[in-house]
C-alpha positions in Angstrom: -10.5 64.6 123.2 -9.9 68.0 121.7 -10.2 68.7 118.0 -6.5 68.6 117.5 -6.1 65.5 119.6 -8.7 63.7 117.5 -7.0 64.7 114.3 -3.6 63.5 115.6 -5.1 60.2 116.6 -6.6 59.8 113.1 -3.4 60.7 111.3 -2.2 57.2 110.5 -5.5 56.2 108.9 -5.5 59.2 106.4 -4.2 58.9 102.8 -0.6 60.2 102.4 -1.6 63.5 100.8 -4.1 64.2 103.5 -1.5 63.3 106.2 0.6 66.2 104.8 -2.3 68.5 105.4 -2.8 67.1 108.9 0.9 67.6 109.7 0.7 71.2 108.5 -2.3 71.8 110.7 -0.7 70.2 113.8 2.5 72.2 113.3 0.7 75.5 113.5 -3.1 75.4 114.0 -3.4 79.2 114.3 -1.9 79.8 110.9 -4.0 77.0 109.4 -7.1 78.7 110.6 -6.2 82.0 108.8 -4.5 81.0 105.6 -6.4 80.7 102.3 -6.8 77.3 100.7 -4.2 78.2 98.0 -1.6 78.9 100.6 -2.5 75.7 102.6 -2.2 73.5 99.5 1.1 75.1 98.5 2.6 74.6 102.0 1.4 71.0 102.2 2.4 70.3 98.6 -1.1 69.0 97.8 -3.9 70.1 95.6 -6.7 72.4 96.8 -9.3 69.6 96.6 -7.1 67.5 98.9 -7.3 70.2 101.6 -11.1 70.1 101.4 -11.1 66.2 101.4 -9.0 66.2 104.5 -11.5 68.4 106.3 -14.3 66.0 105.4 -12.2 63.0 106.3 -11.9 64.2 109.8 -15.6 64.8 110.2 -16.4 68.4 109.0 -18.6 69.7 106.2 -15.7 71.3 104.4 -12.9 73.8 104.8 -15.1 76.7 105.9 -16.8 74.6 108.6 -13.4 73.1 109.7 -11.8 76.6 110.0 -14.7 77.9 112.0 -14.4 75.1 114.5 -10.6 75.3 114.5 -10.6 79.1 115.3 -12.8 78.4 118.3 -10.4 75.7 119.6 -7.1 77.5 119.5 -5.9 80.5 121.4 -5.0 83.5 119.2 -2.8 85.1 121.8 -2.6 88.9 121.6 -2.5 90.0 117.9 0.5 92.2 117.0 2.2 91.5 120.3 2.8 87.7 120.9 1.0 84.6 119.8 1.6 82.7 123.1 0.4 85.2 125.7 -2.9 86.5 127.1 -4.0 90.1 127.9 -4.1 89.4 131.6 -0.8 87.6 131.9 1.4 88.6 134.8 5.2 89.0 134.4 5.8 85.5 135.8 3.4 84.1 133.2 5.1 86.1 130.4 8.5 84.7 131.3 7.3 81.1 131.1 5.3 81.5 128.0 7.8 83.5 126.0 10.7 81.3 126.9 8.8 78.1 126.4 7.6 79.3 123.0 11.2 80.1 121.9 12.6 76.9 123.2 9.9 74.8 121.5 10.6 76.6 118.2 14.4 76.0 118.5 14.0 72.3 119.3 11.5 71.9 116.4 14.0 73.5 114.0 16.8 71.4 115.3 14.9 68.2 114.4 13.8 69.5 111.0 16.8 71.4 109.7 18.3 70.0 106.5 21.9 69.3 107.2 22.7 68.8 103.5 21.6 72.4 102.8 23.9 73.7 105.6 26.7 71.6 104.2 26.4 73.3 100.8 26.0 76.8 102.3 29.0 76.4 104.6 31.1 75.0 101.7 30.2 77.9 99.4 30.8 80.6 102.1 34.2 79.0 103.1 35.4 78.8 99.5 34.4 82.5 99.0 36.4 83.4 102.1 39.5 81.4 101.0 39.5 83.0 97.5 39.0 86.5 98.8 35.6 86.8 97.1 32.7 88.8 98.4 30.1 87.6 101.0 27.1 89.9 101.3 24.1 89.8 103.6 20.8 91.3 102.5 17.7 91.9 104.7 15.1 94.6 105.2 13.4 95.7 108.4 13.9 93.2 111.2 15.8 90.9 108.8 18.2 93.8 108.1 19.2 93.7 111.7 19.9 90.0 111.4 22.0 90.8 108.3 24.1 93.3 110.3 24.6 90.6 113.0 25.8 88.2 110.3 28.3 90.7 108.9 29.5 91.5 112.4 30.2 87.8 112.9 31.7 87.1 109.5 34.1 90.0 109.2 36.0 88.7 112.2 36.8 85.6 110.1 38.9 87.8 107.9 36.6 87.6 104.9 35.4 90.3 102.6 31.8 91.0 103.8 29.2 93.7 104.0 25.5 93.9 105.1 22.9 95.9 103.1 19.4 96.8 104.3 18.6 99.5 101.7 16.8 98.2 98.7 18.6 100.5 96.2 22.0 99.6 97.7 21.2 95.9 97.5 20.5 96.2 93.8 23.7 98.0 93.1 25.8 95.7 95.3 24.2 92.6 93.8 25.0 93.9 90.3 28.7 94.0 91.2 28.8 90.3 92.3 30.2 87.6 90.2 31.1 83.9 90.2 32.6 82.7 93.5 30.8 85.5 95.4 28.0 84.7 97.9 24.8 86.7 98.6 23.0 85.6 101.8 19.3 86.7 101.6 17.4 86.8 104.9 13.6 87.2 105.0 10.9 86.2 107.4 8.1 86.3 104.9 10.0 85.5 101.8 7.9 88.0 99.9 9.9 91.2 100.0 10.1 92.6 96.5 13.5 94.3 97.2 15.0 91.0 98.3 13.5 89.0 95.5 15.0 91.5 93.0 18.4 91.5 94.6 18.5 87.7 94.8 17.6 87.4 91.1 20.3 89.9 90.1 22.9 88.1 92.2 21.9 84.8 90.6 22.2 86.2 87.1 25.6 87.6 87.8 26.8 84.1 88.7 27.0 84.4 92.5 25.7 81.7 94.9 22.6 82.9 96.7 22.0 81.4 100.1 18.4 82.1 101.1 17.2 82.0 104.7 13.4 82.2 104.6 10.1 80.3 105.0 9.6 77.3 102.8 7.0 77.7 100.1 7.5 81.4 99.8 8.5 83.1 96.4 12.0 83.7 97.7 12.3 80.1 98.8 11.4 78.9 95.3 14.4 80.9 94.0 16.7 79.2 96.5 15.7 75.8 95.0 17.1 76.7 91.6 20.4 75.0 90.5 23.5 76.4 92.1 21.5 78.2 94.9 20.9 77.1 98.5 17.7 77.3 100.5 17.9 77.2 104.3 14.2 76.9 105.1 13.2 78.3 108.5 9.6 77.6 109.3 7.9 78.6 112.5 4.4 79.2 113.9 4.7 83.0 114.0 2.3 84.7 111.5 4.3 87.6 110.1 1.1 89.5 109.3 -0.1 89.4 112.9 2.9 89.3 115.2 6.2 91.2 115.8 9.2 89.1 114.8 10.4 87.2 117.9 10.8 83.5 117.4 11.6 84.1 113.7 14.4 86.5 114.6 15.9 84.0 117.1 15.8 81.2 114.5 17.5 83.4 111.8 20.2 84.5 114.3 20.7 80.8 115.2 21.1 79.9 111.5 23.7 82.7 111.2 25.6 81.2 114.2 25.6 77.8 112.6 27.0 79.2 109.4 29.6 81.3 111.2 30.8 78.3 113.2 30.9 76.0 110.2 32.9 78.5 108.1 35.3 79.1 111.0 36.0 75.4 111.2 36.5 75.1 107.4 38.9 78.0 107.3 41.1 76.0 109.8 43.7 76.5 112.4 45.3 79.5 110.7 42.3 81.6 111.6 42.5 81.1 115.3 45.6 83.3 116.0 43.6 86.2 114.4 40.6 85.5 116.6 42.8 85.3 119.7 44.4 88.6 118.8 41.0 90.3 118.4 40.0 89.1 121.8 43.3 90.3 123.3 42.9 93.7 121.8 39.3 94.0 123.0 40.4 93.6 126.6 41.8 97.1 126.5 38.3 98.4 125.9 37.0 96.9 129.2 37.3 99.7 131.7 35.7 98.0 134.7 37.7 95.6 136.8 
């Protein structure tokens, strides 16, 4: 049996706290091998000594020894390119690996997504739309592109919406928010200072912040405060080592779920507008 197979087989016999560490490991062995003990304990919601005890429980001298063996047993992919491919992969191999990696991440998220959090987010966004309040999407870098996609989808619902990817504009825009407005914050790492500042200002102004980010991050902690909504998106893609691929797909999917949910909440009266938009777009299609 491989190292990971042995740990998976030993999982039921571990104490509950050590089981959480084991599940964190099995969900993303590569990240586990590279993260510091403080980050591991935070993500598993256990103490630092518990992480070390887990390593000893499964037969290793400690965390350092465990990580050394783990690093040798998992494939690192091609750093800064893609976690699932190898240097000598042919195009046919790339197709299978990249698609399989994306599908696995989407299915994993489908099984783990918190439906109650989506319920709260959709309800807040739909109410803002009904009342003519503001719905704003904030993101920087790659997440700024996702924010633009969200605005492109939401404005067709007839709601008052914008997307901001500039840190200064985000602060100014968040300052003008108020009760009933929504600020949707999108971040892969959950550690962008610009987005944390904008989320804090929006919260203080009384707006509902809906935060799409990795659980356990500083931004995610803000989303767990009263009156705010956290849509946690966890995945095996290390944001320090790889270009955003799976993370971007997951964030776009979350936006699609929110858009669909809000469209359904706004009801039948929205559909003639969507039909008219489609009809008007036909005139822009020149090829027959």
